[in-house]
N, C-alpha and C positions, 0 to 999 in steps of 0.2 A: 513415548513418541518414537515413531519409526526412525531408526538411526540413519537410514539413507536420506532422511530429510532434516537432519540436524545441521548439515551444510557448514562444516567448520570453515571452509575457505570459499568455494564457489561452485555450487551445484544449483541449477534451476530445474524445475520439474513442471512441465505443462501437460495438462490432460483435458479432453473435451468435456464440456458441461452443457452448453446451449447450442442449438442449431442456428443458422443464419436468420430464419424467420423469428425465432424467439428473441434473438438479439435486437432485431429491428423493432419488435413490439416493445421491448424494454426502453429503447431509445425514444420511440414515439411517446410512450407514457412520460418519460423523463422530460421531454420538451413541452409536454402539455402542462407541466408543473413549473415552468420557467419562473413564474412570479415568486417561487420559494427558493430559488437559487441564491447563493451568496457570491458576490463578485470578489475574486481574490487577486485579480490583476487584469491586464489588457486581454480581453477575450478569454479569460480563465475564470471558471466558476466551480463551485461545489454544491451538491445537494447533500446535506448532512453536516454534522459537526465533527471535527477531527482534532486529535490531540496535538499534532505538530503545528497547527495554526491557531487553535482556540484554547489550548491549555498552556503549553510551554511559554509562549511569548506574552501571555495575558497577565496583567496585575490582579485580575479577579476571575480565576478559572471557575470559581463556584457559579458565577453568572454566565460567563462566555462559553463554558464547556458543559458543566453539569446541568444547569438550569435550561440552557438552550437545547441540549440533547434530548430532554424530555419531550419537547415539542417536535423536533425533527424525527425522533424515533417513532412517534405516532404516525407521522406522515409516511415514513419509510415502510413501516409495518402495513399500513393501509394499502399502499400501492405496489410494494415490492416484497411483501411478506413471503410469497411463494418462492421468489428468487433467493432471498436470504436463507430460507430453510433449505433450499436445494444446495446452495453453497456450503452451508454448515454440514449437511450430510455428506457432501462430496469430500470435504476436508476430513471429516471423521473417517471416511473410508480410506482415503489416501494415507492418513497418518496412523490408521489402525488404533485410534484412541478417541474416546468420547469428546464431543465438541458442543459447547453451549455459548449463548450470548449472555453477557452480564448486563442486566437491565439498568444498573446504575451508571453504565458507561454508554458512549455513543455507539450506535450500530454502524457497521460498515456502510460507506456512502460512495458518492460518485464524484469523480473528476471530470469536468467538461471543458475541453479546449476547443474554442471556435477558431476560425481561420487565422486571425492575427496572433492568437495565443499559442498556437502549436509551435514548439521549438523547432527551428530549422537548422540550428547549430547545436553542438554539444555544450550548451551553456546553462542547462538546468542544474539545479543543486546536486552536488556530489555528496553522498551522505550514507550513514548507517541508519537503520530504523531503531532508534533507541527510545521511542515514545514510552515504552513500558516503564522507564525510570520515573515517569510522572505518577505511576500508580504503585510505587513501593509501599508496602504495608496494606495495600488493598488487593492487588492481584498476586503479590508474592512477598515473601519475607526477605528483605535485603540482607539480613544477617545469615539466615539459613540457606538462602538461594542467591549467593553473590552473583552468579551468572545463570539466570533462568533460561530455560529452553523456550524459544520463541519461533514464530512463523509469521511471514507476511504474504499476502496474496493480491494478485491483480487479475481481474476478469475483463479483457478487452471486449467492448460491445460494438464499437465503430472505430475504424482507423482511417487515416488519410489514404488516398489512392496509392501512394508510394510506400505504404506500410508504416510500421512503428515497432518499438521494442525497448529494450533495456540495455544500457551499457553497464558493464560491471568489471571489477578488478579483483584478482584472487587474493584479497586481503581481508582477514577478519580484523576486528578492533585490536585484539592482542597482537596479531601479526604485524599490523601497520605500526603500532606503537614500538614494537621491537625493531622493525626495519628503520623506523625514524631514528630511534636511539643509535642504531649502528651508523646511520648517516650523519649523526650529529646535527640533525635539522629539527625544525619544529614538528609538532605532531598533527599537522593539518592534513586533510585528505589530498592536498596538492601532490604529496609524494606518490600517491597511487597513480596520478595522472602522468607521471614521468615514465611509467611502464605501459606496455601495450595493453589496452583494455580489450574486452571481448563484447560481442553483441549478441543478444538473445532476441530473435524476432518473435513478435506476438502474433497469435492467430485468433481471429474473432471467435468468441465462444469458448476458448480454452483457458482454464484457470492456471495461472503460473504461481507456483509456490517457491519460496526460499526462506532462509532463516531471518532475513532482515539484517544480519550481521556481516554481510559482505558489502563492500563499497560499491555503490551503484548510482545510476543517474538515468533519467528519462532520455532516451536517444533522440537526437535531432533527425529530421527527415526533410529532404528537399528534392524537387520543388514541391511547394504547397499549392494546391488548387483553391480557387475561391470557394468551392463547395465543401472543402475538407473539414472534418470534425474528428476529434479524438476523445472518445468517451470510454471510461473504465469504471468498474466497481472496485473499490479498494478496502482493505482491512488488515488487521493484525491479530495475532493470538499469542497467548502465553500459557504454558503448561503449569497447572496447579492441582495437586492431589489427584493426578490421573485424568484430569479434564483439560482440554484446550479451550480457554475462554477467549471468545472473539470480540473485538471492539474496533473502533477507529480513533 
């Protein structure tokens, strides 16, 4: 994997993929499939199955993640296969490394925030993308690859009138744990919030890549208009035997 995208601390990398018309067409198709969305909160939905909501917290991930993804993957391939292929090839080019989807896992899918679901304050989850740990033994060998190389991506398709983006802090998991130990505090992400964060603005149609191992958060935006929507395509990848395997 290209070392400039290993992102030990805090580097984000955004590059154009879709034009405005293509983004609008994806969103139009997505809204035509609203009956297939999953409600995740107040005016917050997904299309597709993901590991952080359907695997980690589930007492039965075989049903809620693996079985469910077989159905949603068919839907995503049918309506967005061209988009997924374009994203895969784009990531392959950016990372200078082969990229593939793992058919046994959920395909990258969509976050859909409608008016009242759009974060207006910086109150969204502050986290690292550690979903890959759910697939130890499947996507990587936890003994041989104690710290596998990973990537996360976001493709903004529609943003509020006043924009949108990502807040992030220059801490990797290891750096945060070290800083926490020095401060004799607990190891929660709250420590990162005591330092000044950075803001990375999203651009519609531009894929944003990062390692997933930097502390980050959906940035709040205000004011929100009644017509605002925040729609993104999301996914993760892990390097295994020279191939970046993409999933959600």
